C-alpha positions in Angstrom: 0.2 0.2 0.0 1.0 3.4 -0.1 2.5 5.6 2.3 0.0 6.9 4.7 1.3 10.8 3.9 1.2 10.1 0.4 -2.3 8.6 0.5 -4.0 11.7 2.2 -2.3 14.2 0.1 -4.0 12.3 -2.7 -7.4 12.4 -1.4 -7.6 16.1 0.0 -11.4 16.4 -1.5 -12.5 14.0 1.7 -9.9 13.9 3.9 -8.4 17.0 6.2 -5.3 16.8 8.4 -4.9 18.8 11.2 -3.2 18.9 14.5 -5.3 17.9 17.6 -2.5 19.2 20.1 1.0 18.3 20.9 2.8 16.2 23.1 5.1 16.7 26.4 7.8 16.3 24.1 6.4 18.4 21.4 5.5 16.0 19.0 2.3 16.6 16.5 -1.0 14.2 17.6 -2.7 14.3 14.1 -6.4 14.5 13.6 -7.8 13.1 10.1 -11.5 14.2 9.5 -12.9 11.8 6.5 -16.4 12.5 5.1 -17.7 13.7 1.5 -17.2 17.6 1.1 -20.6 19.1 0.8 -21.6 22.8 0.3 -24.6 22.5 2.4 -24.2 23.2 5.8 -27.7 21.3 6.8 -26.5 18.2 5.0 -23.1 18.3 6.8 -25.1 18.8 10.1 -27.4 15.8 9.7 -24.4 13.5 9.4 -23.5 11.6 12.4 -19.7 11.5 13.8 -17.6 8.7 14.6 -14.7 8.6 16.5 -11.8 6.2 15.9 -8.6 5.9 18.2 -5.3 4.0 18.2 -2.2 3.5 19.8 -3.2 4.3 23.6 -0.6 2.0 24.8 2.5 2.1 22.4 3.2 -1.6 22.3 0.0 -2.1 20.4 1.6 -1.7 17.1 -0.8 -3.9 15.4 -3.5 -1.1 16.1 -1.2 1.3 13.8 -1.8 -1.5 10.7 -5.6 -1.9 11.6 -6.0 1.8 11.7 -4.3 2.4 8.1 -6.6 -0.2 6.4 -9.5 1.5 8.0 -8.0 5.0 6.8 -7.6 3.5 3.5 -10.8 1.8 3.3 -12.7 5.0 4.1 -10.7 7.1 1.7 -10.7 4.6 -1.3 -13.3 4.5 -4.2 -15.7 1.6 -3.1 -19.1 1.7 -3.3 -19.6 1.3 0.5 -16.7 3.7 1.5 -18.5 6.4 -0.5 -22.1 5.6 1.2 -20.3 5.8 4.2 -18.6 9.4 3.6 -21.7 10.6 2.4 -23.6 9.6 5.6 -21.2 10.3 8.4 -18.1 12.2 9.6 -15.2 9.9 10.6 -12.7 11.8 13.5 -9.8 9.5 13.4 -6.8 10.1 15.6 -4.5 7.3 14.2 -1.9 7.8 17.5 -3.0 8.8 20.5 0.4 8.4 22.6 3.0 9.4 20.1 5.7 9.8 23.0 5.5 6.7 24.3 5.8 5.3 20.6 8.7 7.4 19.6 10.6 6.3 22.9 10.0 2.9 22.9 7.5 2.6 26.1 5.4 -0.3 26.4 2.4 0.9 28.7 2.6 4.8 29.4 3.5 8.0 27.9 6.5 10.3 29.3 4.7 11.4 32.0 4.5 8.1 33.3 
């Protein structure tokens, strides 16, 4: 599959990437919003929100693979993904405990 950064840059019409916050060590925590764009604020307001997160515990490396698959699916051209994007707004935090992952912790962040 494609690198996630490359994938997101080619799907800017359906995905928005923002910084949710910075960690204790100053790393960015990404927040992705995936939905079909619309000019109608009323249509957008009708959509239910779905929040997905991964890597609360840094040692759960398999969750990164699952989240990558979810993001690839939701940004794909398949009919099911298009239907989901038209009816929901997905807010995704692919890695919550960035510091723990970067520094090799298994269960905790830099604050313990």
